[in-house]
Structure formats: structure tokens, C-alpha cells
ChimeraX commands (.cxc) that place a marker at each C-alpha (Angstrom):
marker #1 position 168.89,73.40,289.97 radius 0.5
marker #1 position 169.64,71.32,286.88 radius 0.5
marker #1 position 172.89,71.82,285.02 radius 0.5
marker #1 position 171.26,73.62,282.10 radius 0.5
marker #1 position 168.43,75.56,283.66 radius 0.5
marker #1 position 167.91,79.30,283.42 radius 0.5
marker #1 position 168.16,81.26,286.64 radius 0.5
marker #1 position 167.94,84.89,287.59 radius 0.5
marker #1 position 171.66,84.89,288.38 radius 0.5
marker #1 position 172.58,83.53,284.97 radius 0.5
marker #1 position 170.42,86.12,283.23 radius 0.5
marker #1 position 171.94,88.89,285.37 radius 0.5
marker #1 position 175.45,87.66,284.55 radius 0.5
marker #1 position 174.60,87.71,280.85 radius 0.5
marker #1 position 173.24,91.27,281.13 radius 0.5
marker #1 position 176.49,92.34,282.81 radius 0.5
marker #1 position 178.45,90.68,280.00 radius 0.5
marker #1 position 176.48,92.60,277.35 radius 0.5
marker #1 position 177.19,95.89,279.11 radius 0.5
marker #1 position 180.87,95.00,279.33 radius 0.5
marker #1 position 180.78,94.40,275.56 radius 0.5
marker #1 position 179.53,98.01,275.28 radius 0.5
marker #1 position 176.12,97.11,273.90 radius 0.5
marker #1 position 173.67,100.01,274.03 radius 0.5
marker #1 position 171.05,100.18,276.78 radius 0.5
marker #1 position 168.30,99.49,274.26 radius 0.5
marker #1 position 170.13,96.44,272.89 radius 0.5
marker #1 position 170.71,95.01,276.37 radius 0.5
marker #1 position 167.06,95.60,277.29 radius 0.5
marker #1 position 165.91,93.88,274.09 radius 0.5
marker #1 position 168.13,90.81,274.60 radius 0.5
marker #1 position 167.05,90.41,278.22 radius 0.5
marker #1 position 163.39,90.83,277.29 radius 0.5
marker #1 position 163.72,88.04,274.72 radius 0.5
marker #1 position 165.47,85.79,277.23 radius 0.5
marker #1 position 162.86,86.38,279.92 radius 0.5
marker #1 position 160.14,85.43,277.43 radius 0.5
marker #1 position 161.98,82.15,276.85 radius 0.5
marker #1 position 162.44,81.78,280.62 radius 0.5
marker #1 position 158.68,82.00,281.16 radius 0.5
marker #1 position 158.28,79.18,278.61 radius 0.5
marker #1 position 160.88,76.77,280.00 radius 0.5
marker #1 position 160.63,77.57,283.71 radius 0.5
marker #1 position 163.02,75.45,285.79 radius 0.5
marker #1 position 163.19,72.65,283.22 radius 0.5
marker #1 position 166.48,71.32,281.90 radius 0.5
marker #1 position 167.09,73.13,278.59 radius 0.5
marker #1 position 167.58,70.80,275.63 radius 0.5
marker #1 position 167.83,71.41,271.89 radius 0.5
marker #1 position 164.35,69.88,271.52 radius 0.5
marker #1 position 162.94,72.36,274.03 radius 0.5
marker #1 position 164.48,75.32,272.20 radius 0.5
marker #1 position 163.03,74.05,268.90 radius 0.5
marker #1 position 159.64,73.67,270.59 radius 0.5
marker #1 position 159.85,77.32,271.65 radius 0.5
marker #1 position 160.73,78.33,268.10 radius 0.5
marker #1 position 157.70,76.39,266.79 radius 0.5
marker #1 position 155.50,78.03,269.42 radius 0.5
marker #1 position 156.45,81.47,268.11 radius 0.5
marker #1 position 155.59,80.37,264.56 radius 0.5
marker #1 position 152.21,78.98,265.66 radius 0.5
marker #1 position 151.45,82.22,267.49 radius 0.5
marker #1 position 152.00,84.09,264.20 radius 0.5
marker #1 position 155.01,86.14,265.19 radius 0.5
marker #1 position 156.64,87.81,262.18 radius 0.5
marker #1 position 159.57,85.79,260.84 radius 0.5
marker #1 position 161.97,88.71,261.41 radius 0.5
marker #1 position 160.80,89.01,265.01 radius 0.5
marker #1 position 161.31,85.28,265.57 radius 0.5
marker #1 position 164.82,85.43,264.11 radius 0.5
marker #1 position 165.66,88.40,266.32 radius 0.5
marker #1 position 164.45,86.53,269.42 radius 0.5
marker #1 position 166.39,83.41,268.43 radius 0.5
marker #1 position 169.52,85.51,267.92 radius 0.5
marker #1 position 169.20,86.69,271.54 radius 0.5
marker #1 position 168.92,83.09,272.74 radius 0.5
marker #1 position 171.84,81.89,270.63 radius 0.5
marker #1 position 173.97,84.69,272.04 radius 0.5
marker #1 position 173.01,83.62,275.57 radius 0.5
marker #1 position 173.86,79.98,274.84 radius 0.5
marker #1 position 177.31,80.96,273.58 radius 0.5
marker #1 position 177.89,82.98,276.74 radius 0.5
marker #1 position 176.89,80.02,278.94 radius 0.5
marker #1 position 178.97,77.56,276.91 radius 0.5
marker #1 position 175.89,75.76,275.60 radius 0.5
marker #1 position 176.62,76.29,271.90 radius 0.5
marker #1 position 175.08,72.92,271.00 radius 0.5
marker #1 position 171.66,74.41,271.90 radius 0.5
marker #1 position 171.83,77.04,269.16 radius 0.5
marker #1 position 168.98,76.86,266.63 radius 0.5
marker #1 position 168.75,78.01,263.03 radius 0.5
marker #1 position 166.83,81.11,262.08 radius 0.5
marker #1 position 163.88,81.04,259.71 radius 0.5
marker #1 position 164.93,81.51,256.09 radius 0.5
marker #1 position 163.61,84.71,254.58 radius 0.5
marker #1 position 163.28,85.63,250.94 radius 0.5
marker #1 position 164.82,89.04,250.40 radius 0.5
marker #1 position 162.06,91.63,250.35 radius 0.5
marker #1 position 162.02,93.62,247.11 radius 0.5
marker #1 position 159.48,96.22,248.16 radius 0.5
marker #1 position 157.93,97.53,251.36 radius 0.5
marker #1 position 154.39,98.22,252.43 radius 0.5
marker #1 position 153.16,101.71,251.59 radius 0.5
marker #1 position 151.35,101.70,254.93 radius 0.5
marker #1 position 154.65,101.62,256.82 radius 0.5
marker #1 position 156.99,104.03,255.04 radius 0.5
marker #1 position 156.81,107.77,255.64 radius 0.5
marker #1 position 156.78,109.86,252.44 radius 0.5
marker #1 position 158.54,113.19,252.02 radius 0.5
marker #1 position 155.16,114.95,251.70 radius 0.5
marker #1 position 153.99,113.42,254.99 radius 0.5
marker #1 position 157.24,114.42,256.67 radius 0.5
marker #1 position 156.72,118.00,255.52 radius 0.5
marker #1 position 153.18,117.98,256.92 radius 0.5
marker #1 position 154.53,116.80,260.28 radius 0.5
marker #1 position 157.06,119.65,260.28 radius 0.5
marker #1 position 154.37,122.19,259.40 radius 0.5
marker #1 position 152.14,120.90,262.19 radius 0.5
marker #1 position 154.96,121.02,264.76 radius 0.5
marker #1 position 155.59,124.66,263.83 radius 0.5
marker #1 position 151.87,125.46,264.00 radius 0.5
marker #1 position 151.77,124.00,267.50 radius 0.5
marker #1 position 154.73,126.18,268.47 radius 0.5
marker #1 position 156.91,123.14,269.19 radius 0.5
marker #1 position 160.19,124.36,267.73 radius 0.5
marker #1 position 162.24,121.76,269.58 radius 0.5
marker #1 position 160.27,118.88,268.04 radius 0.5
marker #1 position 160.47,120.46,264.59 radius 0.5
marker #1 position 164.26,120.63,264.89 radius 0.5
marker #1 position 164.47,117.07,266.26 radius 0.5
marker #1 position 162.59,115.82,263.17 radius 0.5
marker #1 position 164.80,117.85,260.84 radius 0.5
marker #1 position 167.99,116.74,262.58 radius 0.5
marker #1 position 167.18,113.02,262.34 radius 0.5
marker #1 position 165.85,113.27,258.79 radius 0.5
marker #1 position 168.57,115.68,257.65 radius 0.5
marker #1 position 171.53,113.65,258.96 radius 0.5
marker #1 position 170.25,110.05,259.06 radius 0.5
marker #1 position 171.27,109.55,262.70 radius 0.5
marker #1 position 169.53,107.19,265.11 radius 0.5
marker #1 position 167.29,108.75,267.74 radius 0.5
marker #1 position 169.71,107.40,270.38 radius 0.5
marker #1 position 172.47,109.44,268.71 radius 0.5
marker #1 position 170.75,112.81,269.22 radius 0.5
marker #1 position 172.79,113.22,272.42 radius 0.5
marker #1 position 175.85,113.78,270.21 radius 0.5
marker #1 position 174.26,116.82,268.57 radius 0.5
marker #1 position 175.90,119.27,270.95 radius 0.5
marker #1 position 176.45,123.00,270.77 radius 0.5
marker #1 position 180.12,122.29,270.05 radius 0.5
marker #1 position 179.22,119.89,267.21 radius 0.5
marker #1 position 176.79,122.38,265.69 radius 0.5
marker #1 position 179.42,125.13,265.68 radius 0.5
marker #1 position 181.93,122.88,263.92 radius 0.5
marker #1 position 179.34,121.41,261.55 radius 0.5
marker #1 position 180.36,117.86,262.45 radius 0.5
marker #1 position 179.14,115.58,265.23 radius 0.5
marker #1 position 181.30,112.68,266.40 radius 0.5
marker #1 position 179.02,109.73,267.18 radius 0.5
marker #1 position 180.31,106.85,269.31 radius 0.5
marker #1 position 177.88,103.97,269.56 radius 0.5
marker #1 position 177.92,100.17,269.38 radius 0.5
marker #1 position 181.72,100.17,269.61 radius 0.5
marker #1 position 182.07,102.34,266.49 radius 0.5
marker #1 position 182.83,106.00,265.92 radius 0.5
marker #1 position 181.79,107.99,262.88 radius 0.5
marker #1 position 181.47,111.62,261.81 radius 0.5
marker #1 position 178.01,113.01,261.05 radius 0.5
marker #1 position 177.89,116.17,258.95 radius 0.5
marker #1 position 175.37,118.87,259.78 radius 0.5
marker #1 position 174.31,120.70,256.62 radius 0.5
marker #1 position 174.52,124.51,256.64 radius 0.5
marker #1 position 170.77,125.19,256.69 radius 0.5
marker #1 position 170.27,122.88,259.66 radius 0.5
marker #1 position 173.38,124.30,261.33 radius 0.5
marker #1 position 171.90,127.83,261.12 radius 0.5
marker #1 position 168.59,126.71,262.62 radius 0.5
marker #1 position 170.26,124.85,265.48 radius 0.5
marker #1 position 172.68,127.69,266.27 radius 0.5
marker #1 position 169.78,130.14,266.41 radius 0.5
marker #1 position 167.85,127.75,268.69 radius 0.5
marker #1 position 170.86,127.44,271.02 radius 0.5
marker #1 position 171.51,131.20,271.12 radius 0.5
marker #1 position 167.87,131.98,271.96 radius 0.5
marker #1 position 168.14,129.65,274.97 radius 0.5
marker #1 position 171.64,130.75,276.04 radius 0.5
marker #1 position 172.99,127.25,275.45 radius 0.5
marker #1 position 176.79,127.30,275.25 radius 0.5
marker #1 position 177.75,123.65,275.70 radius 0.5
marker #1 position 176.41,120.08,275.74 radius 0.5
marker #1 position 173.48,118.35,274.08 radius 0.5
marker #1 position 171.00,120.72,272.46 radius 0.5
marker #1 position 167.87,118.55,272.68 radius 0.5
marker #1 position 167.23,118.36,276.40 radius 0.5
marker #1 position 164.31,118.22,278.83 radius 0.5
marker #1 position 163.47,120.86,281.43 radius 0.5
marker #1 position 165.68,119.00,283.90 radius 0.5
marker #1 position 168.62,119.28,281.49 radius 0.5
marker #1 position 168.74,115.60,280.51 radius 0.5
marker #1 position 168.86,114.49,276.84 radius 0.5
marker #1 position 165.42,113.78,275.41 radius 0.5
marker #1 position 164.52,110.08,275.49 radius 0.5
marker #1 position 163.21,107.96,272.64 radius 0.5
marker #1 position 159.87,107.71,274.49 radius 0.5
marker #1 position 159.50,111.49,274.82 radius 0.5
marker #1 position 160.22,112.04,271.14 radius 0.5
marker #1 position 157.93,109.21,270.04 radius 0.5
marker #1 position 155.06,110.58,272.16 radius 0.5
marker #1 position 155.46,114.12,270.81 radius 0.5
marker #1 position 155.60,112.83,267.23 radius 0.5
marker #1 position 152.39,110.84,267.70 radius 0.5
marker #1 position 150.74,114.06,268.90 radius 0.5
marker #1 position 151.19,115.55,265.41 radius 0.5
marker #1 position 149.50,112.76,263.43 radius 0.5
marker #1 position 145.83,113.74,263.52 radius 0.5
marker #1 position 146.35,117.40,262.66 radius 0.5
marker #1 position 148.97,116.52,260.00 radius 0.5
marker #1 position 146.74,113.86,258.45 radius 0.5
marker #1 position 149.41,111.16,258.68 radius 0.5
marker #1 position 148.82,107.53,259.64 radius 0.5
marker #1 position 150.18,107.12,263.22 radius 0.5
marker #1 position 151.63,103.72,262.27 radius 0.5
marker #1 position 154.12,105.54,260.03 radius 0.5
marker #1 position 155.19,108.07,262.62 radius 0.5
marker #1 position 158.16,107.06,264.75 radius 0.5
marker #1 position 161.77,108.32,264.84 radius 0.5
marker #1 position 163.37,105.46,262.91 radius 0.5
marker #1 position 161.15,106.12,259.88 radius 0.5
marker #1 position 162.85,109.51,259.53 radius 0.5
marker #1 position 166.17,107.66,259.20 radius 0.5
marker #1 position 164.60,105.46,256.52 radius 0.5
marker #1 position 163.40,108.55,254.64 radius 0.5
marker #1 position 166.92,110.00,254.74 radius 0.5
marker #1 position 168.34,106.73,253.39 radius 0.5
marker #1 position 165.84,106.45,250.52 radius 0.5
marker #1 position 166.32,110.09,249.56 radius 0.5
marker #1 position 170.12,109.87,249.63 radius 0.5
marker #1 position 170.18,106.64,247.63 radius 0.5
marker #1 position 167.73,108.07,245.10 radius 0.5
marker #1 position 170.25,110.86,244.41 radius 0.5
marker #1 position 173.60,109.08,244.75 radius 0.5
marker #1 position 172.87,105.38,244.02 radius 0.5
marker #1 position 175.87,104.55,246.25 radius 0.5
marker #1 position 174.89,101.93,248.82 radius 0.5
marker #1 position 178.44,101.60,250.21 radius 0.5
marker #1 position 178.66,105.30,251.04 radius 0.5
marker #1 position 175.14,105.20,252.48 radius 0.5
marker #1 position 176.09,102.27,254.74 radius 0.5
marker #1 position 179.03,104.32,256.06 radius 0.5
marker #1 position 176.82,107.36,256.68 radius 0.5
marker #1 position 174.22,105.30,258.55 radius 0.5
marker #1 position 176.87,103.46,260.57 radius 0.5
marker #1 position 175.94,100.01,259.26 radius 0.5
marker #1 position 178.45,97.16,259.45 radius 0.5
marker #1 position 176.64,95.23,256.72 radius 0.5
marker #1 position 175.28,96.45,253.39 radius 0.5
marker #1 position 172.49,93.90,253.79 radius 0.5
marker #1 position 171.15,96.05,256.63 radius 0.5
marker #1 position 171.30,99.13,254.41 radius 0.5
marker #1 position 169.32,97.31,251.68 radius 0.5
marker #1 position 166.33,97.14,254.04 radius 0.5
marker #1 position 166.33,100.94,254.29 radius 0.5
marker #1 position 166.22,101.66,250.57 radius 0.5
marker #1 position 163.64,99.21,249.22 radius 0.5
marker #1 position 160.90,101.01,247.35 radius 0.5
marker #1 position 157.19,100.83,248.03 radius 0.5
marker #1 position 154.98,98.33,246.22 radius 0.5
marker #1 position 153.47,101.17,244.18 radius 0.5
marker #1 position 156.89,102.34,242.99 radius 0.5
marker #1 position 157.88,98.75,242.18 radius 0.5
marker #1 position 154.66,98.29,240.18 radius 0.5
marker #1 position 155.26,101.49,238.17 radius 0.5
marker #1 position 158.78,100.40,237.28 radius 0.5
marker #1 position 157.49,97.05,236.04 radius 0.5
marker #1 position 154.82,98.80,233.96 radius 0.5
marker #1 position 157.45,101.13,232.47 radius 0.5
marker #1 position 159.26,98.07,231.11 radius 0.5
marker #1 position 156.39,97.83,228.55 radius 0.5
marker #1 position 156.86,94.14,227.89 radius 0.5
marker #1 position 153.14,93.43,227.49 radius 0.5
marker #1 position 151.67,93.95,224.02 radius 0.5
marker link #1:1,2 radius 0.2
marker link #1:2,3 radius 0.2
marker link #1:3,4 radius 0.2
marker link #1:4,5 radius 0.2
marker link #1:5,6 radius 0.2
marker link #1:6,7 radius 0.2
marker link #1:7,8 radius 0.2
marker link #1:8,9 radius 0.2
marker link #1:9,10 radius 0.2
marker link #1:10,11 radius 0.2
marker link #1:11,12 radius 0.2
marker link #1:12,13 radius 0.2
marker link #1:13,14 radius 0.2
marker link #1:14,15 radius 0.2
marker link #1:15,16 radius 0.2
marker link #1:16,17 radius 0.2
marker link #1:17,18 radius 0.2
marker link #1:18,19 radius 0.2
marker link #1:19,20 radius 0.2
marker link #1:20,21 radius 0.2
marker link #1:21,22 radius 0.2
marker link #1:22,23 radius 0.2
marker link #1:23,24 radius 0.2
marker link #1:24,25 radius 0.2
marker link #1:25,26 radius 0.2
marker link #1:26,27 radius 0.2
marker link #1:27,28 radius 0.2
marker link #1:28,29 radius 0.2
marker link #1:29,30 radius 0.2
marker link #1:30,31 radius 0.2
marker link #1:31,32 radius 0.2
marker link #1:32,33 radius 0.2
marker link #1:33,34 radius 0.2
marker link #1:34,35 radius 0.2
marker link #1:35,36 radius 0.2
marker link #1:36,37 radius 0.2
marker link #1:37,38 radius 0.2
marker link #1:38,39 radius 0.2
marker link #1:39,40 radius 0.2
marker link #1:40,41 radius 0.2
marker link #1:41,42 radius 0.2
marker link #1:42,43 radius 0.2
marker link #1:43,44 radius 0.2
marker link #1:44,45 radius 0.2
marker link #1:45,46 radius 0.2
marker link #1:46,47 radius 0.2
marker link #1:47,48 radius 0.2
marker link #1:48,49 radius 0.2
marker link #1:49,50 radius 0.2
marker link #1:50,51 radius 0.2
marker link #1:51,52 radius 0.2
marker link #1:52,53 radius 0.2
marker link #1:53,54 radius 0.2
marker link #1:54,55 radius 0.2
marker link #1:55,56 radius 0.2
marker link #1:56,57 radius 0.2
marker link #1:57,58 radius 0.2
marker link #1:58,59 radius 0.2
marker link #1:59,60 radius 0.2
marker link #1:60,61 radius 0.2
marker link #1:61,62 radius 0.2
marker link #1:62,63 radius 0.2
marker link #1:63,64 radius 0.2
marker link #1:64,65 radius 0.2
marker link #1:65,66 radius 0.2
marker link #1:66,67 radius 0.2
marker link #1:67,68 radius 0.2
marker link #1:68,69 radius 0.2
marker link #1:69,70 radius 0.2
marker link #1:70,71 radius 0.2
marker link #1:71,72 radius 0.2
marker link #1:72,73 radius 0.2
marker link #1:73,74 radius 0.2
marker link #1:74,75 radius 0.2
marker link #1:75,76 radius 0.2
marker link #1:76,77 radius 0.2
marker link #1:77,78 radius 0.2
marker link #1:78,79 radius 0.2
marker link #1:79,80 radius 0.2
marker link #1:80,81 radius 0.2
marker link #1:81,82 radius 0.2
marker link #1:82,83 radius 0.2
marker link #1:83,84 radius 0.2
marker link #1:84,85 radius 0.2
marker link #1:85,86 radius 0.2
marker link #1:86,87 radius 0.2
marker link #1:87,88 radius 0.2
marker link #1:88,89 radius 0.2
marker link #1:89,90 radius 0.2
marker link #1:90,91 radius 0.2
marker link #1:91,92 radius 0.2
marker link #1:92,93 radius 0.2
marker link #1:93,94 radius 0.2
marker link #1:94,95 radius 0.2
marker link #1:95,96 radius 0.2
marker link #1:96,97 radius 0.2
marker link #1:97,98 radius 0.2
marker link #1:98,99 radius 0.2
marker link #1:99,100 radius 0.2
marker link #1:100,101 radius 0.2
marker link #1:101,102 radius 0.2
marker link #1:102,103 radius 0.2
marker link #1:103,104 radius 0.2
marker link #1:104,105 radius 0.2
marker link #1:105,106 radius 0.2
marker link #1:106,107 radius 0.2
marker link #1:107,108 radius 0.2
marker link #1:108,109 radius 0.2
marker link #1:109,110 radius 0.2
marker link #1:110,111 radius 0.2
marker link #1:111,112 radius 0.2
marker link #1:112,113 radius 0.2
marker link #1:113,114 radius 0.2
marker link #1:114,115 radius 0.2
marker link #1:115,116 radius 0.2
marker link #1:116,117 radius 0.2
marker link #1:117,118 radius 0.2
marker link #1:118,119 radius 0.2
marker link #1:119,120 radius 0.2
marker link #1:120,121 radius 0.2
marker link #1:121,122 radius 0.2
marker link #1:122,123 radius 0.2
marker link #1:123,124 radius 0.2
marker link #1:124,125 radius 0.2
marker link #1:125,126 radius 0.2
marker link #1:126,127 radius 0.2
marker link #1:127,128 radius 0.2
marker link #1:128,129 radius 0.2
marker link #1:129,130 radius 0.2
marker link #1:130,131 radius 0.2
marker link #1:131,132 radius 0.2
marker link #1:132,133 radius 0.2
marker link #1:133,134 radius 0.2
marker link #1:134,135 radius 0.2
marker link #1:135,136 radius 0.2
marker link #1:136,137 radius 0.2
marker link #1:137,138 radius 0.2
marker link #1:138,139 radius 0.2
marker link #1:139,140 radius 0.2
marker link #1:140,141 radius 0.2
marker link #1:141,142 radius 0.2
marker link #1:142,143 radius 0.2
marker link #1:143,144 radius 0.2
marker link #1:144,145 radius 0.2
marker link #1:145,146 radius 0.2
marker link #1:146,147 radius 0.2
marker link #1:147,148 radius 0.2
marker link #1:148,149 radius 0.2
marker link #1:149,150 radius 0.2
marker link #1:150,151 radius 0.2
marker link #1:151,152 radius 0.2
marker link #1:152,153 radius 0.2
marker link #1:153,154 radius 0.2
marker link #1:154,155 radius 0.2
marker link #1:155,156 radius 0.2
marker link #1:156,157 radius 0.2
marker link #1:157,158 radius 0.2
marker link #1:158,159 radius 0.2
marker link #1:159,160 radius 0.2
marker link #1:160,161 radius 0.2
marker link #1:161,162 radius 0.2
marker link #1:162,163 radius 0.2
marker link #1:163,164 radius 0.2
marker link #1:164,165 radius 0.2
marker link #1:165,166 radius 0.2
marker link #1:166,167 radius 0.2
marker link #1:167,168 radius 0.2
marker link #1:168,169 radius 0.2
marker link #1:169,170 radius 0.2
marker link #1:170,171 radius 0.2
marker link #1:171,172 radius 0.2
marker link #1:172,173 radius 0.2
marker link #1:173,174 radius 0.2
marker link #1:174,175 radius 0.2
marker link #1:175,176 radius 0.2
marker link #1:176,177 radius 0.2
marker link #1:177,178 radius 0.2
marker link #1:178,179 radius 0.2
marker link #1:179,180 radius 0.2
marker link #1:180,181 radius 0.2
marker link #1:181,182 radius 0.2
marker link #1:182,183 radius 0.2
marker link #1:183,184 radius 0.2
marker link #1:184,185 radius 0.2
marker link #1:185,186 radius 0.2
marker link #1:186,187 radius 0.2
marker link #1:187,188 radius 0.2
marker link #1:188,189 radius 0.2
marker link #1:189,190 radius 0.2
marker link #1:190,191 radius 0.2
marker link #1:191,192 radius 0.2
marker link #1:192,193 radius 0.2
marker link #1:193,194 radius 0.2
marker link #1:194,195 radius 0.2
marker link #1:195,196 radius 0.2
marker link #1:196,197 radius 0.2
marker link #1:197,198 radius 0.2
marker link #1:198,199 radius 0.2
marker link #1:199,200 radius 0.2
marker link #1:200,201 radius 0.2
marker link #1:201,202 radius 0.2
marker link #1:202,203 radius 0.2
marker link #1:203,204 radius 0.2
marker link #1:204,205 radius 0.2
marker link #1:205,206 radius 0.2
marker link #1:206,207 radius 0.2
marker link #1:207,208 radius 0.2
marker link #1:208,209 radius 0.2
marker link #1:209,210 radius 0.2
marker link #1:210,211 radius 0.2
marker link #1:211,212 radius 0.2
marker link #1:212,213 radius 0.2
marker link #1:213,214 radius 0.2
marker link #1:214,215 radius 0.2
marker link #1:215,216 radius 0.2
marker link #1:216,217 radius 0.2
marker link #1:217,218 radius 0.2
marker link #1:218,219 radius 0.2
marker link #1:219,220 radius 0.2
marker link #1:220,221 radius 0.2
marker link #1:221,222 radius 0.2
marker link #1:222,223 radius 0.2
marker link #1:223,224 radius 0.2
marker link #1:224,225 radius 0.2
marker link #1:225,226 radius 0.2
marker link #1:226,227 radius 0.2
marker link #1:227,228 radius 0.2
marker link #1:228,229 radius 0.2
marker link #1:229,230 radius 0.2
marker link #1:230,231 radius 0.2
marker link #1:231,232 radius 0.2
marker link #1:232,233 radius 0.2
marker link #1:233,234 radius 0.2
marker link #1:234,235 radius 0.2
marker link #1:235,236 radius 0.2
marker link #1:236,237 radius 0.2
marker link #1:237,238 radius 0.2
marker link #1:238,239 radius 0.2
marker link #1:239,240 radius 0.2
marker link #1:240,241 radius 0.2
marker link #1:241,242 radius 0.2
marker link #1:242,243 radius 0.2
marker link #1:243,244 radius 0.2
marker link #1:244,245 radius 0.2
marker link #1:245,246 radius 0.2
marker link #1:246,247 radius 0.2
marker link #1:247,248 radius 0.2
marker link #1:248,249 radius 0.2
marker link #1:249,250 radius 0.2
marker link #1:250,251 radius 0.2
marker link #1:251,252 radius 0.2
marker link #1:252,253 radius 0.2
marker link #1:253,254 radius 0.2
marker link #1:254,255 radius 0.2
marker link #1:255,256 radius 0.2
marker link #1:256,257 radius 0.2
marker link #1:257,258 radius 0.2
marker link #1:258,259 radius 0.2
marker link #1:259,260 radius 0.2
marker link #1:260,261 radius 0.2
marker link #1:261,262 radius 0.2
marker link #1:262,263 radius 0.2
marker link #1:263,264 radius 0.2
marker link #1:264,265 radius 0.2
marker link #1:265,266 radius 0.2
marker link #1:266,267 radius 0.2
marker link #1:267,268 radius 0.2
marker link #1:268,269 radius 0.2
marker link #1:269,270 radius 0.2
marker link #1:270,271 radius 0.2
marker link #1:271,272 radius 0.2
marker link #1:272,273 radius 0.2
marker link #1:273,274 radius 0.2
marker link #1:274,275 radius 0.2
marker link #1:275,276 radius 0.2
marker link #1:276,277 radius 0.2
marker link #1:277,278 radius 0.2
marker link #1:278,279 radius 0.2
marker link #1:279,280 radius 0.2
marker link #1:280,281 radius 0.2
view
């Protein structure tokens, strides 16, 4: 084994370190997935700065999105710091700040309403309430476990994730719906969105059920995933309040730059605003 080669033991030690740092399961899985992809590229070779740059160039040549490349490089740089190989860190790809998003990716309020209507038509009350809870509070799908019977009764859920704790308010209309749902099922404590075995619903379960609504609702499946509901909440809140600092606090973001990504308008909206400037005679 060379001094700077990747091994299964080193990757396992790094995974244990991430867990000790209280990273979420999804974050740990993502970092390790990125590192294993790099591992398959370098094999048992001695890792040099030139080799890391070659891997970065390979990702570019293979037409990975710049944001995806930067995310993968961030995983590697974190690993190098952990191993004491900080001189191997590479720079991310510079990105121009995006001023509008693709209309093919962002879920509209009308489409969200059609998804809700379809869920109700299918008799899937649990899914309907999951959609309304994420979109009505702005929480992450991984934070649904904190929507407990106790939280619903108080109107406030305490979310502890990524080393941070914040309060999430449950609006009265949603509170009524969730209390009724809990009472009908004789639920008196714990997470409200659970499987038949009593475990909290997983991201995969929710994603699969949401995809099952697309055809009947007439919504592009590429738009339908839990995180897009969080984006819709953010855009709607910002459209009313125009307070990005408060929105960042509500969403649990450490950086306002992250929040900016959530509130960019679609290309069509951006075009209309430019036309309303009426600078062309």
C-alpha cells in the first residue's frame, strides 16, 4: 500500500468521522458515494494533485453538470482534510450566478394543486397531507419525522438536523387536518407519517407515491419530487414578504446564497419583467 492510496479502511474511517460530526444519513451516503466513484478511477495508485485534477477533467469531459462536479469535489476535499492531505485539494468550477431557472424543473402552484386533488381522488389522504405539510411549512422531507402528534397539538415542531435546531410553525388549517387524521387513527404520540410497521415514511416511499400521481394530474414527472415542494414554499413566501433573511431562517439555511437558489424565478417570469421595463421604442 502506498502512503497516499485509498483503501476500504480509510473510507470506512472517514464515514465514521462524518457520523461523529452528526452529518445526516443522506449526507454521509452522498459523500461516500462520491469517494467510491473517485476510488474506482484511481484504484491502488498513489494519489497526487495531478491525478485529482485528471479526475476533475474527466468529469467535465463526461458532461457532468458543473454543480454536480463541484459537489463531488467538495466530498473529495473533505476527505483529503480528514486524511491530512490538504495539499491535494482542488478548486471548484466557477459558476455564474443563475438569474432564472428552467420552467421544466420548477413546480407551479397550479400543478401542486392538481397533485393534491389527484391524491384525494385516489383516496390517499396520507400522501395528500404529506404534500401539504412539506409545502405548507417548507421543511425537508427528512424532517417529516419531527411532525409528531405532540408537535401538531402545540402548533410548533422542533426540528434538530445537521447540528442545528429550529422551530417550525404549523399553520392552523394544516393543524386541524393533521389532528383530525391522528384522531381517526387513534394516534396519541410520535411521528404522524408512518408506514404499516410504525416506522417513519422514507424519502423513497414518498417519492414513489408522488410519481404515481403525475399521469392523472397531468404534471411532468421531472418536476415531481419532495424537494420541489420546499422550493414552492420558498418562492411563495418570498413573493409575499420579500425578506430573504427571514426565509433563510425558516428553511434552516446557514447561508443566504443557498436560499437565493430557491427563489429564482422562471425564465418566463424573468422575460416578462424585462418586457415590462418598456425600454424598446
